[in-house]
C-alpha positions as CSV (number, residue, x, y, z in Angstrom):
1,M,17.8,-3.3,25.1
2,Q,17.1,-0.5,27.5
3,K,14.7,0.3,30.3
4,I,11.0,0.9,30.5
5,T,10.2,4.1,32.3
6,F,7.5,2.7,34.6
7,T,5.3,5.8,35.1
8,L,1.9,4.9,33.6
9,R,-1.3,6.7,33.9
10,K,-4.7,5.1,34.0
11,F,-7.0,6.1,31.2
12,S,-10.6,6.7,32.3
13,S,-12.1,8.0,29.0
14,P,-14.1,5.8,26.5
15,L,-10.9,5.6,24.4
16,F,-9.1,3.8,27.2
17,W,-8.3,0.6,25.3
18,I,-7.2,2.4,22.2
19,C,-5.0,4.7,24.2
20,S,-3.7,1.8,26.2
21,A,-2.7,0.0,23.0
22,I,-0.7,3.0,21.9
23,L,0.8,3.4,25.4
24,V,2.1,-0.1,25.6
25,A,3.2,-0.1,22.0
26,S,5.1,3.1,22.5
27,M,6.5,1.8,25.8
28,V,8.0,-1.3,24.2
29,F,8.8,0.4,20.8
30,T,11.1,2.9,22.5
31,A,13.3,-0.1,23.4
32,Y,13.1,0.5,27.1
33,K,14.8,3.9,26.9
34,H,15.5,5.7,30.1
35,L,15.6,9.5,30.3
36,A,19.3,9.4,31.1
37,P,21.8,9.4,28.2
38,L,22.2,6.0,26.6
39,S,25.4,3.9,26.9
40,V,27.6,2.8,24.1
41,R,28.3,-0.8,23.1
42,A,30.3,-2.7,20.6
43,A,28.7,-4.4,17.6
44,S,26.5,-7.4,18.4
45,T,28.0,-10.8,17.7
46,V,24.5,-12.5,17.9
47,P,22.2,-11.1,15.2
48,Y,18.5,-12.1,15.6
49,T,14.9,-11.4,14.7
50,V,12.3,-11.8,17.3
51,M,8.5,-11.5,16.9
52,R,6.0,-11.1,19.7
53,T,2.2,-11.1,19.9
54,E,0.6,-8.7,22.4
55,K,-2.9,-9.3,23.9
56,A,-4.7,-7.0,26.3
57,F,-7.4,-8.3,28.6
58,D,-9.8,-6.3,30.9
59,R,-10.5,-7.3,34.5
60,A,-13.2,-9.7,33.3
61,G,-10.7,-11.5,31.1
62,S,-12.2,-10.2,27.8
63,L,-9.7,-9.7,24.9
64,K,-9.6,-6.0,24.0
65,Y,-6.9,-5.8,21.2
66,V,-4.0,-7.7,19.6
67,N,-0.7,-6.1,18.5
68,R,2.4,-7.4,16.8
69,Y,6.0,-6.5,17.6
70,L,9.3,-7.2,15.8
71,D,12.8,-6.5,17.1
72,A,15.9,-7.2,14.9
73,V,19.6,-6.7,15.4
74,R,22.3,-7.0,12.8
75,T,25.9,-8.2,13.4
76,D,27.1,-4.6,13.0
77,G,24.9,-3.5,15.9
78,S,22.2,-1.7,13.9
79,S,18.7,-2.5,15.1
80,V,15.1,-2.0,14.1
81,K,11.8,-2.2,16.1
82,Q,8.4,-2.5,14.5
83,V,5.0,-2.1,16.0
84,V,1.9,-3.2,14.0
85,T,-1.5,-2.3,15.6
86,S,-5.0,-1.8,14.2
87,I,-4.2,1.9,13.4
88,E,-0.4,2.0,12.7
89,N,2.6,0.3,11.2
90,R,5.6,2.0,12.8
91,R,9.4,1.3,12.8
92,T,12.3,2.8,14.6
93,I,15.7,2.2,12.9
94,N,18.9,2.8,14.9
95,L,22.1,2.7,12.8
96,T,25.6,2.3,14.0
97,S,26.3,5.7,12.4
98,G,24.3,7.1,15.3
99,D,21.3,8.0,13.1
100,E,17.8,7.2,14.2
101,I,14.9,7.0,11.7
102,R,11.3,6.8,12.8
103,V,9.0,5.6,10.1
104,N,5.2,5.3,9.7
105,D,4.8,2.9,6.8
106,L,1.1,3.4,6.6
107,I,1.3,7.0,5.6
108,G,4.8,7.1,4.0
109,K,6.4,9.5,6.4
110,K,9.6,9.5,8.4
111,S,11.5,11.6,10.9
112,T,15.3,11.4,10.8
113,Y,17.5,12.2,13.9
114,P,21.1,12.5,12.7
115,K,23.8,11.4,15.1
116,K,21.4,10.9,17.9
117,F,23.5,8.2,19.6
118,S,27.2,7.3,19.6
119,Q,26.0,3.7,19.1
120,V,23.0,1.6,19.6
121,P,22.7,0.7,23.3
122,S,22.2,-2.9,24.5
123,R,21.9,-5.2,27.4
124,N,24.7,-7.6,28.2
125,P,24.0,-11.4,28.7
126,G,27.1,-11.5,30.9
127,S,25.3,-9.4,33.5
128,S,22.0,-11.3,33.3
129,C,20.8,-8.7,30.8
130,R,20.7,-6.0,33.4
131,A,21.0,-2.4,32.0
132,A,23.0,0.2,33.9
133,N,19.8,2.3,34.5
134,D,17.6,-0.6,35.7
135,Q,17.6,0.9,39.2
136,N,14.3,-0.4,40.3
137,W,14.2,-3.7,38.5
138,I,14.8,-7.0,40.3
139,I,16.2,-10.1,38.6
140,E,14.0,-12.8,40.1
141,G,15.4,-15.9,38.3
142,A,15.7,-17.8,35.1
143,D,13.1,-19.5,32.9
144,S,13.0,-21.5,29.6
145,I,10.6,-20.0,27.0
146,E,10.0,-22.4,24.1
147,G,13.5,-23.8,24.7
148,H,15.3,-20.5,25.0
149,R,17.2,-19.6,28.2
150,T,15.9,-16.4,29.7
151,T,16.4,-14.2,32.7
152,R,13.3,-12.8,34.4
153,H,13.2,-9.2,35.5
154,V,10.4,-7.7,37.6
155,L,9.4,-4.1,38.4
156,A,6.5,-3.4,40.8
157,E,4.9,-0.1,41.6
158,G,1.7,-0.1,43.7
159,T,-0.9,-2.3,42.1
160,R,1.1,-2.4,38.8
161,K,3.7,-5.1,38.0
162,M,5.9,-5.5,34.9
163,T,7.7,-8.7,34.2
164,A,10.1,-9.1,31.3
165,W,12.0,-12.1,30.0
166,Y,15.3,-11.6,28.0
167,A,17.1,-14.3,26.0
168,L,20.5,-15.1,27.3
169,D,21.6,-16.6,24.0
170,A,20.3,-13.9,21.7
171,Q,21.8,-10.6,22.8
172,C,19.2,-10.2,25.5
173,A,16.3,-10.1,23.1
174,L,13.0,-9.4,24.8
175,L,11.0,-12.6,24.4
176,Q,8.1,-12.1,26.7
177,L,6.4,-9.4,28.7
178,R,3.5,-9.2,31.2
179,F,2.0,-6.0,32.6
180,E,-0.5,-6.3,35.4
181,H,-2.5,-3.1,36.1
182,E,-5.7,-1.7,37.5
183,D,-7.7,-2.3,34.3
184,G,-6.5,-5.8,33.5
185,V,-3.5,-7.6,32.1
186,T,-1.4,-7.0,28.9
187,T,0.8,-9.8,27.7
188,Q,3.4,-10.2,25.0
189,S,4.2,-13.8,24.0
190,L,7.0,-15.1,21.8
191,T,5.9,-15.8,18.3
192,S,9.3,-16.6,16.8
193,L,13.0,-16.1,17.4
194,A,15.4,-16.6,14.5
195,L,19.2,-16.3,15.0
196,G,21.1,-14.8,12.0
197,E,21.1,-11.7,10.0
198,P,17.6,-10.1,9.8
199,S,16.0,-9.2,6.5
200,S,17.7,-6.1,4.9
201,S,14.2,-4.8,4.0
202,L,13.5,-4.0,7.7
203,F,16.2,-1.3,7.5
204,E,15.2,0.2,4.2
205,V,13.2,3.4,3.9
206,A,11.6,4.3,0.5
207,S,13.0,7.4,-1.1
208,T,9.5,8.6,-1.7
209,Y,8.8,8.9,2.1
210,Q,8.3,12.4,3.2
211,E,10.5,13.9,6.0
212,V,8.3,15.4,8.7
213,P,8.6,16.3,12.4
214,P,7.7,13.4,14.6
215,S,4.3,14.7,15.7
216,S,3.2,14.2,12.0
217,L,3.9,10.5,12.2
218,F,1.0,9.8,14.6
219,V,-2.4,9.3,13.2
220,R,-5.5,10.6,15.0
221,I,-7.0,8.2,17.6
222,C,-10.5,7.3,16.5
223,K,-13.2,4.8,17.5
224,D,-16.6,4.2,16.0
225,G,-19.2,6.5,17.5
226,E,-16.7,8.5,19.4
227,T,-14.8,11.7,18.9
228,C,-11.4,11.5,17.2
229,S,-8.5,12.9,19.2
230,S,-4.9,13.8,18.5
231,L,-1.8,13.8,20.7
232,P,-1.9,16.5,23.3
233,A,-0.2,19.8,22.3
234,T,2.3,19.5,25.1
235,V,3.5,16.1,23.7
236,T,3.7,17.2,20.1
237,Q,5.6,20.3,21.1
238,R,8.2,18.3,23.1
239,L,8.6,15.8,20.3
240,D,9.1,18.4,17.6
241,K,11.4,20.6,19.8
242,N,13.8,17.8,20.3
243,Y,13.7,16.8,16.6
244,Y,14.5,20.4,15.4
245,A,17.2,20.9,18.0
246,L,19.0,17.7,17.1
247,R,18.8,18.4,13.3
248,A,20.0,22.0,13.9
249,S,23.0,20.8,15.9
250,S,24.1,18.3,13.2
251,H,24.6,21.1,10.6
C-alpha cells in the first residue's frame, strides 16, 4: 500500500457530496500513491481480500452516501482495487509484469498501461506498515479491529485529519479509515478480511471491453435537478497525456 497525497480541496458547489464521494473513492482507489516513483517489492507471502464500507456524514451527522471498497493481493504480488459507488464500478489491476489496467465495469471500457511499474509496491509489516514516502504521517500506536492487529497512522493538516489502520498480519491491508474535514466526517469500516488467494475473477477483464484513454472511463457527474458536469479539461488532458506517453514508450 502506498501513500495518500493529502491535498484536498473543499467543494462549495451543490454537487459537493457527489464530488466528495468521487474524491475519497479516487484517493483510496489509487492505493495511496505518492507523486514520487514507486518502490519495488518481492511477491507477497500473505494473500488476502479485504472489503470496507465507506459512509460520509455532514456536520449535522446526516448520512450523505455509502460506497464499497475491495482490495485484494495474490501470492505472486499482483493486486486489484475496486470501488463501487452509486455512479461507478471501477477496478485498478496491477500485475507483477508491471502492467496496470484500469477498468470501468459499468460501461465495459478499460485503459491499459504497459510496464508502468517494475513491480507492485507495498507496505512492510516489519516497519509498522510505514511506506518510504510517508513523510508527514505519524504512527500513533496499535489497535485491534475485529480481532486483527493493526498499526494506526495519522496525518493532520489544518482542520483536516486522516487516520488509517493497517493489518500487521495481512501484508498491511488497509482495514479502516477516518477523514475529518470542514464539511463533516468520512469513515471506512472493515466489512470483511479473508486470508488466502483472492477470486481469479477480480483480475479478469472481458475481451469485449473497449480500450480507451483514461478520461473516457469516467462517467459524467449528475444529480437530479442539477446540471451534469464532466472532469475538468486540465484533468482529462493530464490523464490522457500520461497514458499515451507510456503506451508510446512501450513500443
